[in-house]
C-alpha positions as a LaTeX table, in Angstrom:
\begin{tabular}{lrrr}
\hline
Residue & $x$ (\AA) & $y$ (\AA) & $z$ (\AA) \\
\hline
Met1 & 160.66 & $-107.01$ & $-97.30$ \\
Ala2 & 162.81 & $-106.11$ & $-94.33$ \\
Ile3 & 165.02 & $-108.71$ & $-92.67$ \\
Asn4 & 162.80 & $-108.82$ & $-89.56$ \\
Gln5 & 159.70 & $-109.38$ & $-91.69$ \\
Gln6 & 161.45 & $-112.18$ & $-93.59$ \\
Ala7 & 162.51 & $-113.83$ & $-90.35$ \\
Tyr8 & 159.00 & $-113.55$ & $-88.95$ \\
Ala9 & 157.49 & $-115.00$ & $-92.14$ \\
Gln10 & 159.96 & $-117.90$ & $-92.02$ \\
Tyr11 & 159.19 & $-118.51$ & $-88.34$ \\
Asn12 & 155.44 & $-118.62$ & $-89.06$ \\
Asn13 & 155.99 & $-120.95$ & $-92.01$ \\
Asn14 & 158.06 & $-123.31$ & $-89.88$ \\
Lys15 & 155.47 & $-123.15$ & $-87.10$ \\
Val16 & 152.78 & $-124.40$ & $-89.50$ \\
Leu17 & 154.98 & $-127.03$ & $-91.15$ \\
Thr18 & 156.01 & $-128.57$ & $-87.82$ \\
Ala19 & 152.65 & $-128.32$ & $-86.03$ \\
Ser20 & 150.66 & $-131.34$ & $-84.96$ \\
Pro21 & 147.04 & $-131.62$ & $-86.15$ \\
Ala22 & 145.87 & $-130.32$ & $-82.76$ \\
Glu23 & 148.25 & $-127.36$ & $-82.99$ \\
Leu24 & 147.07 & $-126.64$ & $-86.54$ \\
Thr25 & 143.50 & $-126.46$ & $-85.29$ \\
Leu26 & 144.59 & $-124.01$ & $-82.61$ \\
Leu27 & 146.39 & $-121.93$ & $-85.26$ \\
Leu28 & 143.18 & $-121.85$ & $-87.32$ \\
Tyr29 & 141.21 & $-120.55$ & $-84.36$ \\
Glu30 & 143.88 & $-117.92$ & $-83.73$ \\
Gly31 & 143.81 & $-116.91$ & $-87.39$ \\
Ala32 & 140.04 & $-116.51$ & $-87.41$ \\
Ile33 & 140.27 & $-114.34$ & $-84.29$ \\
Lys34 & 143.01 & $-112.22$ & $-85.86$ \\
Phe35 & 141.06 & $-111.64$ & $-89.08$ \\
Cys36 & 137.88 & $-110.77$ & $-87.16$ \\
Asn37 & 139.79 & $-108.26$ & $-85.04$ \\
Ile38 & 141.32 & $-106.68$ & $-88.14$ \\
Ala39 & 137.88 & $-106.52$ & $-89.76$ \\
Ile40 & 136.52 & $-104.65$ & $-86.72$ \\
Ile41 & 139.43 & $-102.20$ & $-86.65$ \\
Ala42 & 139.02 & $-101.59$ & $-90.40$ \\
His43 & 135.27 & $-100.90$ & $-89.95$ \\
Val44 & 133.98 & $-104.25$ & $-91.22$ \\
Asp45 & 136.66 & $-105.06$ & $-93.80$ \\
His46 & 135.33 & $-107.45$ & $-96.45$ \\
Asp47 & 138.64 & $-109.21$ & $-97.20$ \\
Asn48 & 139.41 & $-110.06$ & $-93.60$ \\
Leu49 & 135.88 & $-111.29$ & $-92.98$ \\
Arg50 & 136.23 & $-113.57$ & $-96.02$ \\
Lys51 & 139.49 & $-114.93$ & $-94.57$ \\
Ala52 & 137.75 & $-115.65$ & $-91.26$ \\
Gln53 & 134.87 & $-117.30$ & $-93.13$ \\
Ala54 & 137.34 & $-119.50$ & $-95.04$ \\
Ile55 & 138.94 & $-120.62$ & $-91.78$ \\
Ile56 & 135.57 & $-121.50$ & $-90.26$ \\
Glu57 & 134.70 & $-123.48$ & $-93.40$ \\
Glu58 & 138.03 & $-125.31$ & $-93.14$ \\
Leu59 & 137.37 & $-126.19$ & $-89.50$ \\
Arg60 & 133.90 & $-127.40$ & $-90.45$ \\
Ser61 & 135.15 & $-129.49$ & $-93.38$ \\
Thr62 & 137.68 & $-131.33$ & $-91.23$ \\
Leu63 & 135.16 & $-132.55$ & $-88.65$ \\
Asn64 & 135.24 & $-136.29$ & $-88.08$ \\
His65 & 131.58 & $-137.30$ & $-88.17$ \\
Lys66 & 132.21 & $-140.70$ & $-86.64$ \\
Tyr67 & 132.06 & $-138.88$ & $-83.30$ \\
Pro68 & 128.63 & $-137.59$ & $-82.20$ \\
Val69 & 130.11 & $-134.29$ & $-80.96$ \\
Ala70 & 130.96 & $-133.39$ & $-84.57$ \\
Lys71 & 127.30 & $-132.53$ & $-85.17$ \\
Asp72 & 127.40 & $-130.00$ & $-82.32$ \\
Phe73 & 130.63 & $-128.49$ & $-83.63$ \\
Glu74 & 129.12 & $-128.25$ & $-87.10$ \\
Glu75 & 126.14 & $-126.29$ & $-85.76$ \\
Val76 & 128.43 & $-123.85$ & $-83.94$ \\
Tyr77 & 130.57 & $-123.42$ & $-87.07$ \\
Lys78 & 127.44 & $-122.76$ & $-89.16$ \\
Tyr79 & 126.31 & $-120.15$ & $-86.63$ \\
Ile80 & 129.71 & $-118.42$ & $-86.65$ \\
Tyr81 & 129.86 & $-118.49$ & $-90.44$ \\
Asn82 & 126.38 & $-116.97$ & $-90.69$ \\
Leu83 & 127.34 & $-114.21$ & $-88.26$ \\
Leu84 & 130.35 & $-113.36$ & $-90.42$ \\
Val85 & 128.29 & $-113.35$ & $-93.61$ \\
Thr86 & 125.69 & $-111.13$ & $-91.95$ \\
Ala87 & 128.43 & $-108.75$ & $-90.80$ \\
Asn88 & 129.70 & $-108.58$ & $-94.35$ \\
Val89 & 126.25 & $-107.61$ & $-95.60$ \\
Thr90 & 125.08 & $-105.31$ & $-92.81$ \\
Lys91 & 128.52 & $-103.87$ & $-91.96$ \\
Lys92 & 127.71 & $-104.18$ & $-88.25$ \\
Thr93 & 130.59 & $-104.92$ & $-85.91$ \\
Glu94 & 128.16 & $-106.45$ & $-83.41$ \\
Asp95 & 127.90 & $-109.54$ & $-85.60$ \\
Ile96 & 131.69 & $-109.87$ & $-85.75$ \\
Glu97 & 131.90 & $-109.44$ & $-81.98$ \\
Ala98 & 129.29 & $-112.17$ & $-81.50$ \\
Ala99 & 131.31 & $-114.45$ & $-83.79$ \\
Leu100 & 134.46 & $-113.63$ & $-81.81$ \\
Val101 & 132.79 & $-114.70$ & $-78.56$ \\
Glu102 & 132.03 & $-118.09$ & $-80.12$ \\
Ile103 & 135.44 & $-118.51$ & $-81.77$ \\
Arg104 & 137.28 & $-117.59$ & $-78.57$ \\
Gly105 & 135.13 & $-120.05$ & $-76.63$ \\
Met106 & 135.94 & $-122.81$ & $-79.12$ \\
Arg107 & 139.65 & $-121.90$ & $-79.00$ \\
Asp108 & 139.74 & $-121.88$ & $-75.21$ \\
Thr109 & 137.99 & $-125.24$ & $-75.04$ \\
Trp110 & 140.43 & $-126.62$ & $-77.61$ \\
Lys111 & 143.39 & $-125.39$ & $-75.53$ \\
Gln112 & 141.96 & $-127.18$ & $-72.47$ \\
Val113 & 141.56 & $-130.40$ & $-74.45$ \\
Met114 & 145.14 & $-130.12$ & $-75.69$ \\
Gln115 & 146.44 & $-129.60$ & $-72.13$ \\
Lys116 & 144.45 & $-132.54$ & $-70.77$ \\
Thr117 & 145.63 & $-134.90$ & $-73.50$ \\
Lys118 & 149.27 & $-133.90$ & $-72.89$ \\
Ser119 & 148.97 & $-134.83$ & $-69.22$ \\
Val120 & 147.42 & $-138.21$ & $-69.96$ \\
\hline
\end{tabular}
């Protein structure tokens, strides 16, 4: 591994280790988006879709069901997950693109929540 790659890997590792729970959630959204984009570029790459699916499952498993909104989030995560599974079976990028629309929307909303809670 080249020096620049090692430095980048160390930077990413430190970013995760020092992130707050809210920042970790944002990193998960970003990761899912990245893996979906790679899957599209690679003509519906199975491995990257599985990585995106794993991230969506992680987001879903960490929901705090004491808040009523968790049920809504769970339904969106199920929908995204099903789109990714369908894309893996049908090899259609349209399903990945539909999942990306939802993931980006969730990420953007999460960013807004993070900004509002910082200013409070």
